[in-house]
C-alpha positions as CSV (number, residue, x, y, z in Angstrom):
1,X,11.3,-2.8,-20.8
2,X,13.4,-2.9,-17.6
3,X,11.9,-3.9,-14.2
4,X,8.5,-2.7,-12.9
5,X,6.5,-2.3,-9.9
6,X,3.5,-4.8,-9.8
7,X,0.9,-4.2,-7.4
8,X,-1.7,-6.8,-6.3
9,X,-5.1,-5.7,-4.6
10,X,-8.0,-8.1,-3.3
11,X,-10.2,-5.3,-2.4
12,X,-10.9,-2.3,-4.6
13,X,-13.7,0.3,-4.8
14,X,-14.2,4.1,-5.2
15,X,-13.5,6.8,-2.5
16,X,-15.8,9.4,-2.3
17,X,-14.8,12.7,-0.8
18,X,-17.2,15.2,0.4
19,X,-15.9,18.8,1.3
20,X,-18.5,20.0,3.9
21,X,-18.5,23.3,6.5
22,X,-19.8,20.7,9.1
23,X,-22.2,17.8,10.1
24,X,-25.5,18.0,11.9
25,X,-26.7,14.7,12.9
26,X,-30.2,14.0,11.4
27,X,-29.7,17.4,9.6
28,X,-29.4,18.2,5.8
29,X,-26.2,19.8,4.8
30,X,-24.8,21.1,1.5
31,X,-21.5,20.1,0.3
32,X,-19.2,22.4,-1.2
33,X,-17.1,19.8,-3.0
34,X,-17.4,16.0,-4.1
35,X,-14.8,13.9,-6.0
36,X,-14.8,10.3,-6.3
37,X,-11.7,8.3,-7.1
38,X,-11.0,4.7,-8.2
39,X,-9.3,3.3,-4.8
40,X,-7.7,-0.2,-3.5
41,X,-4.6,0.0,-1.6
42,X,-2.5,-1.3,-4.5
43,X,-4.2,0.6,-6.9
44,X,-3.1,3.7,-4.9
45,X,0.6,2.2,-4.7
46,X,0.5,2.2,-8.3
47,X,-0.6,5.4,-8.9
48,X,2.0,7.0,-6.6
49,X,4.6,4.7,-7.9
50,X,3.8,6.1,-11.5
51,X,3.8,9.9,-9.8
52,X,7.5,8.9,-8.4
53,X,8.4,8.4,-12.5
54,X,8.5,4.6,-12.3
55,X,6.4,2.2,-14.5
56,X,3.7,0.3,-12.3
57,X,1.4,-2.4,-13.1
58,X,-1.9,-3.0,-10.8
59,X,-3.7,-6.1,-10.8
60,X,-6.9,-6.3,-8.9
61,X,-10.3,-7.4,-8.3
62,X,-13.3,-5.4,-9.4
63,X,-17.0,-5.7,-9.8
64,X,-18.2,-6.5,-13.1
65,X,-20.4,-3.6,-13.4
66,X,-18.0,-0.7,-12.7
67,X,-15.0,-2.4,-14.4
68,X,-14.9,0.0,-17.4
69,X,-15.5,2.9,-15.5
70,X,-12.5,1.9,-12.6
71,X,-10.0,0.6,-15.0
72,X,-10.5,3.6,-17.4
73,X,-9.8,6.2,-14.5
74,X,-6.5,4.0,-13.4
75,X,-5.3,4.0,-16.7
76,X,-5.7,7.5,-17.3
77,X,-3.0,7.9,-14.6
78,X,-0.7,6.2,-16.4
79,X,-0.9,2.6,-14.6
80,X,-1.3,-0.5,-16.7
81,X,-4.0,-2.1,-15.5
82,X,-4.9,-6.2,-15.1
83,X,-8.5,-6.5,-13.8
84,X,-10.2,-9.8,-12.7
85,X,-13.9,-9.2,-12.4
86,X,-15.8,-10.5,-9.8
87,X,-20.0,-10.7,-9.4
88,X,-21.4,-7.7,-7.7
89,X,-21.0,-4.1,-7.2
90,X,-17.8,-2.2,-6.1
91,X,-17.8,-0.8,-2.7
92,X,-17.9,3.2,-1.9
93,X,-15.9,4.3,0.8
94,X,-16.9,7.6,2.5
95,X,-14.4,10.5,3.0
96,X,-15.8,13.7,5.0
97,X,-13.3,16.8,4.3
98,X,-13.4,19.6,6.8
99,X,-10.9,22.7,6.3
100,X,-9.3,20.9,3.7
101,X,-8.4,17.9,6.6
102,X,-9.9,14.4,6.8
103,X,-12.8,14.5,9.1
104,X,-14.1,11.0,8.8
105,X,-13.3,8.1,6.7
106,X,-15.9,5.2,6.6
107,X,-14.7,1.8,4.8
108,X,-17.4,-0.3,3.5
109,X,-17.1,-4.0,3.4
110,X,-14.9,-5.7,0.7
111,X,-15.6,-8.6,-1.7
112,X,-17.3,-11.7,-0.1
113,X,-16.2,-14.3,-2.8
114,X,-18.0,-17.4,-2.9
115,X,-14.8,-19.3,-4.0
116,X,-11.2,-18.6,-4.1
117,X,-11.0,-18.9,-8.0
118,X,-10.8,-15.0,-8.8
119,X,-8.1,-14.5,-6.2
120,X,-6.1,-17.4,-7.3
121,X,-6.7,-16.1,-11.1
122,X,-5.2,-12.8,-10.1
123,X,-2.2,-14.5,-8.3
124,X,-1.5,-16.4,-11.1
125,X,-1.4,-13.3,-13.5
126,X,1.0,-11.7,-11.7
127,X,3.1,-14.9,-11.1
128,X,3.2,-15.6,-15.0
129,X,4.0,-11.8,-15.7
130,X,6.6,-11.1,-13.2
131,X,10.4,-10.7,-14.4
132,X,13.9,-10.7,-12.8
133,X,14.1,-7.5,-10.8
134,X,10.4,-6.6,-10.7
135,X,9.2,-5.6,-7.4
136,X,5.8,-7.2,-6.5
137,X,3.6,-5.5,-3.6
138,X,0.5,-7.5,-2.2
139,X,-1.4,-5.1,-0.5
140,X,-4.3,-4.9,2.1
141,X,-6.9,-7.4,3.2
142,X,-7.6,-10.5,1.4
143,X,-11.1,-12.1,1.1
144,X,-11.3,-15.0,3.4
145,X,-11.9,-17.6,0.7
146,X,-8.2,-17.7,-0.3
147,X,-6.2,-19.6,2.3
148,X,-2.8,-17.9,3.4
149,X,-0.9,-20.8,2.2
150,X,-2.2,-19.7,-1.2
151,X,-0.5,-16.5,-0.5
152,X,2.7,-18.1,0.4
153,X,2.8,-20.0,-2.7
154,X,2.6,-17.0,-4.9
155,X,5.2,-15.2,-2.8
156,X,7.6,-18.4,-3.2
157,X,6.8,-18.7,-7.0
158,X,7.4,-14.8,-7.6
159,X,10.8,-14.9,-5.7
160,X,11.7,-17.9,-7.8
161,X,11.1,-16.1,-10.6
162,X,13.6,-13.1,-9.5
163,X,11.0,-10.7,-8.1
164,X,11.4,-9.0,-5.1
165,X,8.1,-9.0,-3.0
166,X,6.8,-6.6,-0.5
167,X,4.1,-7.6,1.8
168,X,1.4,-5.2,3.1
169,X,-1.0,-7.8,4.5
170,X,-2.3,-8.2,7.6
171,X,-3.3,-11.1,10.0
172,X,-2.2,-14.7,9.0
173,X,-1.8,-13.5,5.7
174,X,1.0,-11.2,6.8
175,X,2.1,-14.6,8.9
176,X,2.0,-16.6,6.0
177,X,3.8,-14.2,3.6
178,X,6.7,-13.9,6.2
179,X,6.8,-17.3,6.8
180,X,8.3,-18.1,3.5
181,X,11.8,-16.6,4.1
182,X,11.9,-14.8,0.9
183,X,10.3,-11.3,1.3
184,X,12.1,-8.3,0.2
185,X,10.3,-6.2,2.8
186,X,7.2,-5.7,5.2
187,X,5.4,-2.8,6.6
188,X,3.2,-3.8,9.0
189,X,2.4,-0.8,11.7
190,X,2.5,-1.5,15.5
191,X,-0.7,-3.1,15.8
192,X,-0.6,-5.3,12.8
193,X,2.9,-6.9,13.8
194,X,1.6,-8.6,16.7
195,X,-0.1,-11.4,14.2
196,X,3.6,-12.7,14.4
197,X,3.5,-13.5,17.9
198,X,5.0,-12.1,21.2
199,X,8.0,-10.1,21.3
200,X,8.9,-7.7,23.9
201,X,9.1,-4.3,21.9
202,X,9.4,-3.1,18.1
203,X,12.9,-3.7,18.2
204,X,11.9,-7.3,19.1
205,X,9.3,-7.7,16.2
206,X,12.0,-6.1,14.0
207,X,14.5,-9.1,15.0
208,X,11.6,-11.6,14.3
209,X,11.1,-10.1,10.9
210,X,14.8,-10.3,9.9
211,X,15.2,-13.9,11.4
212,X,12.4,-14.7,9.2
213,X,14.4,-13.8,6.3
214,X,13.0,-10.4,5.5
215,X,15.3,-8.1,3.6
216,X,14.1,-4.8,4.9
217,X,12.0,-5.2,8.2
218,X,10.0,-1.9,8.5
219,X,7.3,-1.1,11.2
220,X,5.5,2.2,10.5
221,X,4.3,4.0,13.9
222,X,1.9,6.5,12.4
223,X,2.8,10.4,13.1
224,X,5.9,9.1,15.4
225,X,7.6,7.8,11.9
226,X,9.1,4.4,11.3
227,X,11.2,1.6,13.1
228,X,13.5,-0.3,10.9
229,X,16.9,-2.4,10.6
230,X,19.8,-1.0,8.9
231,X,22.9,-3.1,8.8
232,X,21.6,-4.9,11.9
233,X,20.9,-1.7,14.0
234,X,17.6,-0.9,14.7
235,X,16.8,2.9,13.8
236,X,14.2,5.5,14.2
237,X,13.3,7.8,11.3
238,X,10.8,10.4,11.1
239,X,9.8,12.9,8.5
240,X,7.6,15.8,9.8
241,X,4.6,17.5,7.9
242,X,4.2,21.4,9.1
243,X,0.3,21.2,8.0
244,X,-1.1,17.6,7.8
245,X,-4.2,17.0,5.8
246,X,-4.7,13.4,4.7
247,X,-3.7,10.8,6.8
248,X,-5.7,8.1,5.2
249,X,-3.5,6.7,2.3
250,X,-0.4,7.5,3.8
251,X,0.7,3.8,4.3
252,X,0.1,3.1,0.4
253,X,2.1,6.0,-0.4
254,X,5.1,4.6,2.0
255,X,4.9,1.3,0.2
256,X,4.8,3.4,-3.2
257,X,8.2,4.9,-1.8
258,X,9.2,1.8,-0.6
259,X,8.8,-0.4,-3.8
260,X,10.5,2.7,-5.6
261,X,13.7,2.3,-3.5
262,X,14.0,-1.2,-3.7
263,X,13.7,-1.2,-7.5
264,X,16.4,1.4,-7.6
265,X,18.7,-0.4,-5.1
266,X,19.0,2.6,-2.8
267,X,19.6,0.5,0.2
268,X,18.0,0.5,3.6
269,X,18.2,3.8,4.8
270,X,17.6,5.6,1.6
271,X,14.7,3.3,0.6
272,X,13.1,4.2,4.2
273,X,13.8,7.7,3.9
274,X,12.1,8.1,0.4
275,X,9.3,5.8,1.7
276,X,8.7,8.3,4.5
277,X,9.0,11.6,2.2
278,X,6.2,9.8,-0.1
279,X,4.4,9.4,2.9
280,X,4.7,12.9,4.1
281,X,4.2,14.5,0.5
282,X,0.9,12.4,1.0
283,X,0.0,13.7,4.3
284,X,0.6,17.2,3.2
285,X,-1.9,16.7,0.6
286,X,-0.1,16.7,-2.9
287,X,-1.9,15.5,-5.7
288,X,-0.3,13.0,-8.5
289,X,1.2,15.9,-10.6
290,X,3.1,17.3,-7.9
291,X,3.8,14.3,-5.8
292,X,7.4,13.6,-6.9
293,X,8.4,17.2,-6.3
294,X,6.8,17.5,-2.5
295,X,8.2,14.2,-1.8
296,X,11.9,15.4,-2.9
297,X,11.1,18.4,-0.7
298,X,10.2,16.3,2.2
299,X,13.3,14.0,2.0
300,X,15.3,17.2,2.8
301,X,13.3,17.0,6.4
302,X,13.8,13.2,7.1
303,X,15.8,12.3,10.0
304,X,16.9,9.1,11.7
305,X,18.2,8.2,15.0
306,X,19.6,5.2,16.7
């Protein structure tokens, strides 16, 4: 087996989507449609990676009562799952859709672990499984029971095994991962990057990341696209979407494109272009079956300046 993408998620759940005509606060409305999907940032990255034609393994914590349901649904999408069960129920997040667009998205609290043991087990599993050439993405929020240095130790251990590590974490965990000096890429947004200290602007933060040893520093800017470094030059890229539908999850689709681009050694510019196209395909509403074709069409619209 060749290199694969491995995703790590500490907070998983289910995304409950309701399609409604409107909301009357205090009233009773009928939903036109309902769908519940297994969620978790790295879970979604793995699904989109498989949709791009690249094998993916998802490592994640999951509430013991919903484990079979959640894992079965993710495996049905073609992802190899490595779960670690934790006590308690898995969270359900609420998404209200109106006219095929997200009207509101509400995220429930994640796991409150009594100890770091489950998270440590999860990290140990992915380190043990990682092989040279793999891309490992560390996704989303992390329970406070796990100290940031534990994440940094795992990043270093993965790099020693020849894996290329992408951090999509926040706060002190992002800072700890960057501080290892061995990351292949990061993609904080323009608010999350401030956890790295003070810099005059986005270009300054890109240089902070580069000087810390990050191979491909990327800062996402929402609908304004991305800022990144390519051969020492600051560049701004964007991939327009004519009819946006889903902003929730766009960053995870971007990470999937980032991971596949790194796995395939596409280079900085082509990797960021592909990641942007994957995010655009998601925002346009492409499902897993149509995702790769939609991303390839979106790639033709990617523009870069700087």
